[in-house]
N, C-alpha and C positions, 0 to 999 in steps of 0.2 A: 447813842444808840442811832443806828440809820432811821428814817422815815420808812416806812411800809406803805403799800400801795394795797390794802388788802380786796381792791376790786378788782384790780388786772391779778393778784394771786388766787383769789376765786374763780375767774374766768381761767386762767390757765391750769389750772389743776383740774378743772371741771369739763373742759374745752375737749371736742370731738368731730372729727371729720363727719360730713356726709356722704353717704355710699352717691357719686355721681348718678347712679340709675336711676334714682329718688329723686331726684331734683328734677324742680316745673319751673315754670314762669309763674310771675313775674322773674327776669334777671335785675342784677344791679344798673341804672340807667350809666347815661356816661358819668356826671358826676359822682354817684357814689364808686363807679370804676375808677374813676382816678385819683380817690381819695382811697384807693386801695392799694393802688399801685403805687403812689405815694409813699405812703405808710411800709411797704415792703420795698422800697428802696433802702430804705432806712434800714440797713442790715451793715456789719463788721466788711470794709471793704478796702485792705491794704493797698496802702500807695492810692485809694482813689481812684481805681483804674475803672472801675464799672464794669467787670469782665460777664455781663449778662446785657437781654435783651429780652422786649415783650411782642408778642404778637399774637390781637385782640379779635379773636374768632368769632362770628356771631353765625347767626344761622345758614344765611348762602355760605361762608365760607367753609363753613362743618359740614356741610352738606357735598360741598369738590372736596374736601379733604378724604371726607369717610368713601368715599368711591375712589380715590388713589389708593388709601391703606388697604381697602379690597383689593385691588389690581396688583398690590407691591406682594399681598401676603399670599395670593395665588402664583401670582410669578416666582416667588419662592418656594413654592410647593407645601403650601403650611396647609395641616391639617383642616377640614370645615370647619371645624369649631373655632379654629384658631383666626381664621378668617373672618368668622361671623362676630367674632370679638372686638376685633382689630375695626372692621366697617361699624359695628353699633356703637364702640363707646363714642364717635362721632356722629354718628347718625341719630342717637338720642340725646345729642349737647343742644344746649341753648345759649351759654356765652361761656367762651373758655379762653384761657391765655395762654400761649404755649408762652413756657421761659427757654429761652436757647442762651447757653452758655457760651460766650464767646471771649476767649482767654485772650490775652494783649502778653506782648512780647515785653518781659519785663526782666532785669538783674536780679532786682530788687525782692520780685512778688513770686513765689514758686504759683506753676502752674495747679497744683492740691489747691493753693489758698483761694487761688481765684474760682475753683470749683466751688469747694466748700464754701465761697461767698452766693455761688449761685446757690446754692440749695437755703442754704438761709432765705434766699429772698421769696424761695418756692413757699417754705414755712409761714412765711411772715404774712405772704398774701393770702395764704390760708386763715388764718389767726386773725388778720385786721378783717376778711371779710364774716369772719363767724361773729367778732365782735362786735360788726355793725348789725347783727340778726340775721344775713342769709345764712345759708348751705354753701358748702365749699367743700373739695376732693382735691388732693394732689394723683395725679394718677401717672405713672409711665410705663413700663412694661417693654418687650421687644420693638415695637413700632416705634418707639421714642428713641432706640437706640440704635436704629438702623439709619444711616448716610444717606441712603439714595434715596428712603421716604424725607427725610427733613428737606437735601436738598429740592425734590420735587413739590412737596407740599406747601416748605415755610420759604424756599428760597434761603439754606441754609449755607454758609461758606465750608470748604472743607475742612476746618480747623474747629468750625462749630459744633455742636448735637447739643439734642433738645433736653435740657434738665426735667422736665415731665410738662404736662397739660394738668392747668388748675380751674378746675369746674365752676361755677356759680350758677347759684338759682333759689328757688325756695325751698327751704327744706320741708320733709314732711312734718307732722305734727309729733312723733317721736321718730327719734335716730337711736338705734340700739347701743348700747353701752358693749363694748369687747375686752376682752381678760390685757391685763394693762403688765410689765415686766416684773419679776421678783426680783425687788433690787438689792434683797439678800443673797442674791448670786450675781449681780452684776457690779458691787461695788467692793474693793480691796482699800487695805488701809496698812501703805507699808511700812513695813517694821524699820524704829532708827537702827 
């Protein structure tokens, strides 16, 4: 019988992200953030290609990126509420890590596996922060899928894309629970 890690299982079965717009200061310091990033990098990575990288964005950088997001949304003709949301996401943040998917050329490891590894980094980063007592949320949206924004704001190369923005901070006393999927509708047991 395998050894159970009940503390880890309790954490995973009750974990919940903290809405980024509710996060306040203080935020993880350099030591805590380094630990979070180290844990996040321990994900499945077939071929050890490390097909991702991190851009740490503190308040001054978030303010600059906020303006780039606003300008980009206006240039694309987005509605006012979309402009405000794109701008506000960065304007309200105090500490964020942009996770950049950076697939490598490989005959053995398909790009889809590399992208999945990047997604695993994002969820591991959130879970590491939550396990350390911080609030955290993974946000994407249209702005993270816009190649021109990625290049202007983060210096992304043409083959790269933003997998998401992971926001960190102090969580409010209560983070509301949300409904979880009904597993009976998601699991199938193929017949023999």
